[in-house]
Each structure stands twice: as C-alpha cells, then as structure tokens.
C-alpha positions as CSV (number, residue, x, y, z in Angstrom):
1,M,-43.2,24.2,44.1
2,E,-46.8,23.2,43.1
3,F,-47.3,23.0,46.8
4,L,-47.3,26.9,47.0
5,S,-49.6,27.4,43.9
6,F,-52.9,26.9,45.8
7,A,-54.7,29.6,47.9
8,F,-55.8,27.0,50.5
9,V,-52.2,26.1,51.1
10,W,-51.2,29.7,51.7
11,R,-54.3,30.1,54.0
12,A,-53.1,27.0,55.9
13,L,-49.4,28.2,56.1
14,I,-50.4,31.7,57.5
15,A,-52.9,30.5,60.0
16,G,-50.5,27.7,61.0
17,A,-47.6,30.0,61.5
18,L,-49.7,32.3,63.6
19,I,-51.0,29.5,65.8
20,A,-47.5,27.9,66.0
21,I,-46.1,31.1,67.5
22,V,-48.8,31.7,70.1
23,T,-49.0,28.0,71.1
24,A,-45.1,28.1,71.6
25,V,-45.2,31.2,73.7
26,L,-48.1,30.2,75.8
27,G,-46.9,26.6,76.1
28,L,-43.5,27.6,77.5
29,F,-45.4,29.4,80.4
30,L,-47.6,26.4,80.9
31,V,-44.8,23.8,80.9
32,L,-42.8,25.9,83.4
33,K,-45.9,26.3,85.7
34,R,-46.6,22.7,85.4
35,L,-49.9,23.4,83.9
36,S,-49.2,21.9,80.4
37,L,-52.0,19.4,80.7
38,I,-54.6,22.2,80.9
39,G,-54.5,22.2,77.1
40,D,-55.6,18.6,77.1
41,S,-58.6,19.2,79.5
42,L,-59.7,22.3,77.6
43,S,-59.5,20.5,74.1
44,H,-61.8,17.8,75.6
45,V,-64.2,20.7,76.7
46,A,-63.9,22.1,73.1
47,L,-65.5,18.9,71.9
48,S,-68.7,20.1,73.7
49,G,-68.5,23.5,72.1
50,V,-68.0,22.2,68.6
51,A,-70.7,19.6,69.0
52,L,-73.1,22.3,70.3
53,G,-72.0,24.5,67.2
54,L,-73.0,21.6,64.9
55,L,-76.2,20.9,66.7
56,T,-77.4,24.7,66.4
57,N,-76.0,24.9,63.0
58,T,-73.7,27.8,63.9
59,S,-70.0,28.2,63.6
60,P,-68.5,25.5,65.9
61,I,-65.3,27.8,66.6
62,F,-67.5,30.8,67.7
63,V,-69.5,28.5,70.0
64,A,-66.5,26.7,71.4
65,I,-64.7,29.8,72.6
66,P,-67.2,30.9,75.4
67,V,-67.6,27.3,76.3
68,V,-63.9,26.7,76.8
69,M,-63.3,30.0,78.4
70,A,-66.0,29.3,81.1
71,S,-64.5,26.0,81.7
72,S,-61.0,27.3,82.1
73,L,-62.4,29.7,84.7
74,G,-64.1,26.8,86.3
75,I,-60.7,24.9,86.7
76,F,-59.2,28.1,88.4
77,K,-62.1,28.5,90.8
78,I,-62.2,24.8,91.7
79,T,-58.6,24.8,92.8
80,K,-58.7,28.1,94.5
81,H,-61.9,27.7,96.5
82,T,-62.0,23.9,97.2
83,K,-59.6,21.3,98.5
84,V,-59.4,19.8,94.9
85,Y,-55.8,19.6,93.6
86,T,-55.1,21.1,90.0
87,D,-54.6,17.6,88.4
88,S,-57.8,16.4,89.9
89,A,-59.8,19.5,88.7
90,L,-58.2,19.1,85.2
91,G,-59.4,15.5,85.2
92,I,-63.0,16.4,86.3
93,V,-63.2,19.1,83.6
94,S,-61.8,16.9,80.8
95,A,-64.3,14.1,81.7
96,T,-67.1,16.4,81.9
97,G,-66.1,18.0,78.5
98,I,-65.9,14.5,76.8
99,A,-69.0,13.1,78.3
100,A,-71.2,16.4,77.4
101,G,-69.6,16.4,73.9
102,L,-70.5,12.8,73.0
103,I,-74.0,13.4,74.2
104,I,-74.4,16.6,72.2
105,A,-72.7,15.0,69.2
106,A,-75.2,12.0,69.4
107,L,-78.0,14.6,69.4
108,A,-76.5,16.4,66.5
109,G,-76.5,13.3,64.3
110,G,-73.4,11.4,65.5
111,F,-69.8,11.8,64.1
112,N,-69.8,13.3,60.9
113,I,-67.2,14.8,58.6
114,D,-67.3,18.2,60.1
115,L,-66.9,16.9,63.7
116,F,-63.9,14.6,62.6
117,S,-62.1,17.6,61.1
118,F,-62.1,19.2,64.6
119,L,-61.1,16.0,66.2
120,F,-58.0,15.3,64.1
121,G,-57.4,18.7,62.6
122,S,-57.9,19.9,59.0
123,I,-55.8,23.0,58.6
124,L,-55.8,22.6,54.7
125,T,-59.6,23.4,54.8
126,V,-59.1,26.6,56.8
127,S,-61.6,29.3,55.6
128,W,-60.8,33.1,55.3
129,A,-63.2,33.7,58.3
130,E,-61.3,31.2,60.4
131,L,-57.9,32.7,59.3
132,V,-59.1,36.2,60.4
133,L,-60.3,34.9,63.6
134,A,-57.0,33.1,64.2
135,A,-55.1,36.2,63.4
136,V,-57.1,38.4,65.8
137,L,-57.1,36.0,68.7
138,T,-53.3,35.2,68.1
139,L,-52.3,39.0,68.0
140,L,-54.7,39.7,71.0
141,S,-53.1,36.8,73.0
142,L,-49.5,37.8,72.3
143,A,-50.4,41.6,73.2
144,I,-51.8,40.5,76.5
145,I,-48.7,38.3,77.3
146,Y,-46.5,41.2,76.3
147,V,-48.2,43.5,78.6
148,F,-48.2,41.2,81.6
149,Y,-44.9,39.6,80.8
150,N,-43.0,40.5,84.0
151,D,-46.0,39.4,86.1
152,L,-46.3,36.1,84.1
153,I,-42.7,35.4,84.7
154,A,-43.0,36.0,88.4
155,I,-45.9,33.6,88.9
156,V,-44.4,31.0,86.6
157,F,-41.1,30.7,88.6
158,D,-42.2,31.6,92.2
159,E,-45.9,32.5,92.8
160,N,-45.5,32.9,96.5
161,F,-42.7,35.4,95.9
162,A,-44.8,37.3,93.3
163,T,-47.6,37.6,95.8
164,T,-45.2,39.0,98.5
165,A,-43.9,41.4,95.8
166,G,-47.3,42.8,95.2
167,V,-48.4,40.9,92.0
168,N,-52.1,40.3,91.8
169,T,-51.6,36.6,91.2
170,E,-55.3,35.8,91.0
171,R,-55.7,38.2,88.1
172,I,-52.6,36.9,86.5
173,N,-53.6,33.3,86.7
174,T,-57.2,34.2,85.4
175,I,-55.6,36.0,82.4
176,L,-53.3,32.9,81.8
177,V,-56.2,30.3,81.7
178,L,-58.4,32.5,79.5
179,I,-55.5,33.0,77.1
180,S,-55.0,29.1,77.2
181,A,-58.8,28.6,76.4
182,A,-58.7,31.1,73.4
183,V,-55.5,29.5,72.0
184,V,-56.8,25.8,72.5
185,V,-59.8,26.8,70.4
186,I,-58.0,28.4,67.6
187,A,-55.5,25.6,67.4
188,L,-58.3,22.9,66.9
189,R,-58.1,23.5,63.1
190,V,-54.4,22.8,63.1
191,V,-54.0,19.6,65.0
192,G,-57.5,18.8,66.3
193,I,-58.9,18.1,69.7
194,M,-57.0,15.0,70.2
195,L,-53.6,16.5,69.6
196,V,-53.8,20.1,70.6
197,S,-52.0,19.7,73.9
198,A,-49.0,18.2,72.2
199,M,-48.7,21.5,70.2
200,L,-48.6,23.5,73.5
201,I,-46.0,21.1,75.1
202,V,-43.7,19.7,72.7
203,P,-42.0,22.6,70.9
204,P,-41.5,24.3,74.4
205,V,-39.9,21.1,75.8
206,A,-37.7,20.8,72.9
207,A,-36.5,24.4,73.2
208,L,-35.8,23.9,76.9
209,Q,-33.4,21.2,76.0
210,L,-31.1,23.8,74.4
211,A,-32.0,27.2,75.8
212,V,-29.8,28.9,78.5
213,N,-32.4,31.4,79.4
214,F,-36.1,32.2,79.1
215,K,-35.9,34.5,76.2
216,R,-33.9,32.1,74.1
217,A,-36.2,29.3,75.0
218,L,-39.1,31.4,73.7
219,I,-37.4,32.2,70.4
220,L,-36.4,28.4,70.0
221,A,-39.9,27.2,70.8
222,C,-41.4,29.6,68.1
223,V,-38.8,28.5,65.6
224,F,-39.5,24.7,66.3
225,S,-43.2,25.2,66.3
226,I,-43.2,27.0,63.0
227,I,-41.0,24.3,61.5
228,G,-43.2,21.7,62.7
229,V,-46.4,23.2,61.2
230,V,-44.8,24.1,57.8
231,S,-43.2,20.7,57.5
232,G,-46.5,18.9,58.7
233,I,-48.5,20.8,56.1
234,Y,-46.1,19.8,53.3
235,L,-46.1,16.3,54.4
236,S,-50.0,16.2,54.5
237,F,-50.1,17.8,51.0
238,A,-47.4,15.6,49.5
239,F,-48.3,12.2,50.8
240,N,-52.0,12.6,51.6
241,L,-51.5,12.4,55.4
242,P,-53.5,13.8,58.3
243,S,-52.2,17.3,58.8
244,G,-52.5,17.3,62.6
245,A,-50.6,13.9,63.2
246,S,-47.9,15.1,60.5
247,I,-47.3,18.4,62.5
248,I,-47.0,16.6,65.9
249,I,-44.7,13.8,64.3
250,V,-42.4,16.5,63.1
251,D,-42.5,18.3,66.5
252,L,-41.7,14.9,68.2
253,F,-38.7,14.4,65.9
254,I,-37.4,17.9,66.6
255,L,-37.8,17.1,70.4
256,V,-35.8,13.8,70.0
257,I,-32.9,15.6,68.2
258,C,-32.8,18.3,70.8
259,A,-32.7,15.7,73.5
260,L,-29.8,14.0,71.8
261,I,-27.9,17.2,71.3
262,K,-28.2,18.0,75.0
263,K,-27.1,14.5,76.0
264,Y,-24.1,14.7,73.7
265,A,-23.1,18.2,75.0
266,F,-23.5,17.0,78.6
267,K,-21.2,14.0,78.0
268,K,-18.6,16.3,76.2
269,R,-18.7,18.8,79.1
270,K,-18.3,15.9,81.6
271,L,-15.4,14.5,79.7
272,T,-13.7,17.9,79.4
273,A,-14.1,18.4,83.2
274,S,-12.6,15.0,84.0
275,N,-9.6,15.7,81.9
C-alpha cells in the first residue's frame, strides 16, 4: 500500500480517472461516427502547441488548447467546404502539425525532458494546476455532451436523418470536434502525444464487444478506461515503466479479453441454435 502514500500518486489517480471517463465517453461517439483517428491527428497538432509553449516559456497545455481547437475547426471546414475527404483532411492536418512541431521544437532547443514528457506521457508528474485544468475541462466536456446527448446520438447513427429531423448538424459537429480538441490536450499528460488516440479508441471498442445497447457501452467503456489508467499507473510506479505505455497495454489486454468473450459467446449461441 506504499503506492497510495504519496501525494503525487493521488494526483495522478484523480487526474487519470477524470480523463479516463471523458475519453471513454467521447471516444465511443467518435468510434461509431468513424472519426476515431481525429484524436491521432489532433495529438500531432498538439506537438506544435506544446513546442510553442516551451519556446515562449509558457504553459504548454494552455498554449496547446487554442492551437488544437483551431486545427479541429480547420478539419471540419476543409471537409465541409472542399472536395477533400475526411481521412485526407486528417492526414493533411496531422502532417502539418508534426512538421510545424518539429520546427518549433528545434527553435526551442530540441527535444528536452519537458517535451518528452508530453510525447510519451508522464501522469505521475501532474501538478495541482494541471489537475484543476483537467477537472474543469472534463466536467465541462461531459456537461456539453449531456446537454446535446440526443443530437449527438442522432448524427452518430444517421446524420442525414438527423438533418431531416431538424438537428443543426453543423453546430453539433462543430461541438464534437471542439470537445475532441480539449480532451486530446488534457489527455497528453496521461499517455502522451504518441498514444492519446489509443485511449480514445481502445476502451470504447472493447466495450462494443460486450454491450447490447449504447448506454451500456458508455458504462463499460468508462469502467474499462478507469481500470486501464489505475492499473497502468500502478505498473508504472511498481516496475518503473513508462506510464502512458503501461496504460495502453492494459487497455489492449482488456480489448483482447472482451473479443475472446464475444467469440466464445457467439460460438455457444451457434451451437445452441444448431441443436
């Protein structure tokens, strides 16, 4: 129990649990809307914001938030007002973010310890200010999702029908990409730029293996995500492993277990039906 006797561990657990919940909820919408890779593109853009923060000697998180939000709106505008498909727009924004980030990082003095902590995650070093920011953005994102829950469900499952039913799909899509930007930035400390998209994708996909409806998928995704974060933090502390990688490995283990359970249940139903 020495693991729980340190204040920095409690900060990591609280921040990790908050971010686990919001990434699971948002990730389920993104996976079902087939926008799961937006997290990967926005995380690459976050590299530019983090590097710019280090260059200007300001908080990388606070600089990254407006940069990533502007980029998320750019993705939406590109796909809406041009003939560029969504996957192409994501690739363009991702490449731009990486290129700009590398140039800014070089101007800031290269890849130092601070930049590496954002690249690969360093949740055990979360400060009180970052914890408060994570809490505010998490609660705000969840509140917005709650308010627009029915509209989000509508555009996820059938955007054309949602438009016909009177849903302002442009506004809802804008809200979705802005929330995605905020969540990507606050998740950087947990798993880092290189792995943040996995945190948005893996727990929801695991939940979809077992869930029979959307609400149950939401609950399972949150549970799996929290288990992944808590277990990953413990493994990182106990065995001196990278925290971000440990969290994602646990998430992947949960996904494999869920997939095996689904496969076994399918075979059992098939045998029962044949008999």
